[in-house]
N, C-alpha and C positions, 0 to 999 in steps of 0.2 A: 620277749625275753630272748637273749642270745646266750647260748651254752657254748663254752670254749674248752675244748679238750686239752689234755696234757701231752707231754713228749711221747712219741711212739704210739699214740692213740689216734682215734678218728671220731667222727660224729656218732658212730654207732656205740661209743662207750657211754653214751647217755641213753642207752636202750631202756633202762628202767625209770628214767626221769621224764622224758617227754610224754609218754602215755599218761602219766599222773597229772601233768600240768597242762597239756594241750587242750583239754576241755574248757579250761578257764582263761587261757591267754594264748596269743600267738607265740609259737616256739620256733626259733631258728637255731640250728646246730651246724655251723660250717665246718668243713675240713680246713685247717690251717694250711697255707701254702707249704708244700713239702711233705704233707702227711695225708693219710686216708686216700681218697680218690682225687685229690687235688693235683695240679701240676707239680713237678719236682724238678725245678730248674737247676742248672749247674751252680755250685756255690762259688762265691768270690769273697774271700776273707778281707779283713779291713785293709790290709796292706797289698792286696792283689787288685789288679786292673779289672774293672767291670767290663765285660765283653757282651756283645749282643746276646740276650737270652739268659744271662747270669744274674744272680741276685745276691744281696748281702742278707742272709738269714739272721733274724734277731728280733728283739721285742719292739723295735720301731716299725719294722716292716709288718709284723703280724698285727700290731695295734692299729696301724693305718688301715689295713684291710678290714679288721673288724669294725672300726669306726665308720668307714665308708659303707659297709654292709648295714650296720645298725641304723644309719640315718637315711638310707635309701627308701623313700616313701614312708618315713616314720609319721609325719604329720603331727597331730597332737597326742599321739599315743605315748604312754609312759614306757620308758626303756629300762630294763633291768639286765645287768651283765653278771653272768655266773661263770666262774672258771675254776678248773682243777689243776693243781701243780703249776706248770709253766703257763697254762691257760689262765690261771689267776693273775699271774704277772702281766699277761697280755691285757686282761680286763682293767688292771690298775692303770696301765699306760694309756689304754684307750679312753679311760675316764678323763685323764688330763687333756688328751687331744680333743675329745668332744666338749669339754668345758671351754677350752680356748676357742672352739668353733661356735659357741653359743648354744650347744645342744647337750647339756649335761644329763647324764642318766639319772634315774631315780635313786639307784644304789648299785653297789658292786658287792657280790657275794663270793667269797674266796674259800674254796675247799682245799685244804692242805696246800697252801700257796708255796711255790718253790722258794727256798731261802738261798739258793745259789752259793753254797759254801765254797765252791771252787773258783769263784770270781777273783781276779787279781786284787780287787779292793778288799778282799777278806783273807789275803795271803798271810797276814801276820797271825791269824788264828790257827794256821796249819802247824803240824809238828815240824821240827827243824829239817829233817830229811825231806819232807815234802816241799818245804820252801826252797831248799837247795836244789832239788830236782825239777822245779817248775820250768825253767828255760828249756831243758832237755825234753820234758813232756810236751811243751808247746811246739817244739820243732817236729817231734814225732807225729803228733795227731794231725798235723796239717798235710802229711804226706798221703797222697791218694792211695798208693798201693797198700799202706798200713791200715787206713781207715776202711778200705774195701775188705781186707782180711778180717778185721775186727767186726765189721758189720755182718759179714756172712757167718761168722761164728756165733753171733748173738741172735740173728734173725732166723732162728730155727724154732719150729713149734715146741720142741721139748724144752729148749732154753726159755722161750717166752712163758711157758707154763710155770717154770721154776721161779722166774722173776715175779709172776703174778702171785704165786703162793707166799712170796715174801711181802708183797704190797698188800695182800688180803690175809691178814693173820688167822682169821676165822675159816678161811678157805671157801666161804660162801660165794656162789656164783662164779667160781673159776671153773668154767665149763668149756666144752668144745666150741661152742658158739663164740665165746670171747677170744679164745686162742686164735681161731680163724679170722675174726675181725681184725686182730692186731698183726697177724702174719701176712695176710693177703697183700696189703700195701707195700710190704718189704720186697715183694717180687716185681714191683713196677720199675721200669727204667728210670734212673735218676734217684731212686730211694736212697742210695748211698751218699748222694750229694747233699741232701737235706741233713742226713746224719752227720756228715762232715761239717756242714755249717754249724749245727747245734753244738757239737762237742768242742768246737773252737771258740765258743762265746766266753772268753776269759775276761772280757771287759764290756759289760753291758749293764742294764739297769739292775738295781737291787730294790727289793720291796720297801725297806725302811725309807729310802730316798723318795720313792713315789708316794708312800703314806704321809711322809712329812709334807710334801707338796700339796696333797689333798687336804691336809690339816691346817695349812698356813694361811688359809683365807684367800680372798679374791686377788687375782693377778691383774696386770695392766689390761684395761678394757673389759674386765669381767665384773658382773654384778655380784653382790654378796649372796643373792639367792642362788645364782648359777654356781658359785664356788662351793656351796654346801652339798657334798655328795656323800651320803652315809656309806660306810663299809661294814659288812658283817662277815665274821669268820666262823667257819664250821670245820672241825678238825677231828681226825681220828687219833685217839690217845695212843694207839700202838703203831702209828706211822713209823716205819723203819728208817726213813730218810729225812723227813721234815719235822723237826723237834716241836712238839706241842708247847714245850716250855718257852720257845721263842715266840710263839703265837700269843702266849699269855703276856710276855713282855711288850709286844706290839700293842696289845689291848690297853695296857697301862700308859704307854708312851704317846699314842697318837689319837688326837681328839676326833678324827674322822671315824674311828672304829666305835660302833655303837653296841655291838654284841659279839660275844664269843661263846660258842657251844662246843665242848669237847666230848666226843662219844667214846666211852670205855670199850676196849677190846677191838676197835675198828682201826683199819690202816690208812693207806695213802689215797685210796679211791672210795670214800665213804658212799658216794652216790650210787656206785655199782655193787659194793660189798654189802651195804645195809640200806637199801632204798626204803625199806619199811620204816626206818627211823628218819632218814634224810628227807623224803618227800613231804611229810607233814610239816617239817621245819621250813622247807622252801615255800610250801603253800602259804604258811603263815606269814613269812617275810614278804612274799611277793604280792599276795592277794589281800593281806591285811592293810589297815590304813597306814599311809606314809606319814612321817613326821612333817609338821608344818613349819 
């Protein structure tokens, strides 16, 4: 099982998950490139020249790294991808990549998957002033001096705690350990570069497109068995950023989604806010019999 964290988080964000699941299966929780203890290379936006040592942060890069990690020495073992927030998007993209490579995972489990409402492909959904101001916003957030100022304003323990209290409506498990887990990587050289890369992802994958591809059957060179990758959704009803109503619409629209569970009163990171509720669900989904 591969656990993929969300934006601004790290593998330690699964601190309440892997102890519950590790006795029953092998658990891998990487730090995505640019986060946690991983390297944080210089960002190169889509229209910028790639220089030695720079990368284009985005869902293709992260999915490639997760797919490579997942298949390294996999053998005949069953693979489960579990992601939270943008990590769920990475898992979806990695599923398609692995399917094309002939190594489809058993399933993808998405916890409060990022809906990416600020992507340019969803610009029509924004209020008129936001649409009008989008070109200026994109010019501003690409400026390194501004992203550095913004990053330093946000990457402070007190601010991190405030954001966590929004993400965790119950306040459960918002403790000094969690704040330190999320703050420490922001002090690394290059942390502002991964932040810059992420906040400039105005044209990247959207979950419905990936879910549609997973629901559409086998592609060229893919067997029907390989094409069938179940997706399960686990959502906090009180998520302040990712609308559970959207998750319900996805569950109705895409054949690959086999189950949706919504947890009342829980926010954006259910695995950390309510592990007593989430871990039994994950154990049932992962350790129970897979569809034939």
